[in-house]
C-alpha positions, 0 to 999 in steps of 0.5 A: 783379688788375683793376688789372694788366688795366686797365693793359694795356688802358690806351691812354695813350702810344700816340700817342707810339709811333705818332708815333715810328714815322711821324715818321722817314718824315715827316722823310725825306719833307719832306727829299725835298720840300726837296731836289727843290725846290732841285734844280728851282730849281738847274735853272731857273737852269741853263736860264736861264744857257744862254738868256742865253749863246745870247742873247749868242752870237747877237749880231754881234761876240760870241765864244765867250769872251763866251758863257762869261763871261755863263753864269758870271756868271749862275750866279754871280749865282744862287748856283751855284758848283760844277763846270759844263761850258759848250759853245758850238757853231755850227750851220748850218741849212738852210730853204726860205729859205736857210741861216743859222747857229744858236748852240747853248749847253749848260751842264752843272752838277753838283747836290749833293743837301743832305739825301738825298745824306748820307742815301742814302750812309749806306745804301750809295747813290749819290744824292749828285750828279746832272748837270743839263743845258740847251741853248739854241739861237737863230738868229744875227742875220744875213741868210740867204744865199740 
């Protein structure tokens, strides 16, 4: 009888059971950190591409096609080949010193989660793709009209 009681009170293997309970949560947490880190990197690339497009758009002699080409080139070099939308507009800005034109470049990129997307869809969620949007507005390099 004493050996049966000793077996029930023995704590051998309890660490393995505890690890089996905690490991899925830990792995999901690490996957979330990885996915959000990659999303933040992608967002920074989208923001920088909008800024690069606005820099080209404010220079004299460059058209909207040149802006879109620069944004696409920046995103391609950054390793982002997914679907994107690029909007280029000219905005008149009135100030006390006069009126000038500003160029606005908006970039919308569809980001696909690598790990959390399939896990979320396996449980019936729609956490797979989110739009990352960045806007950059810069003043054109022309003299202000009086």
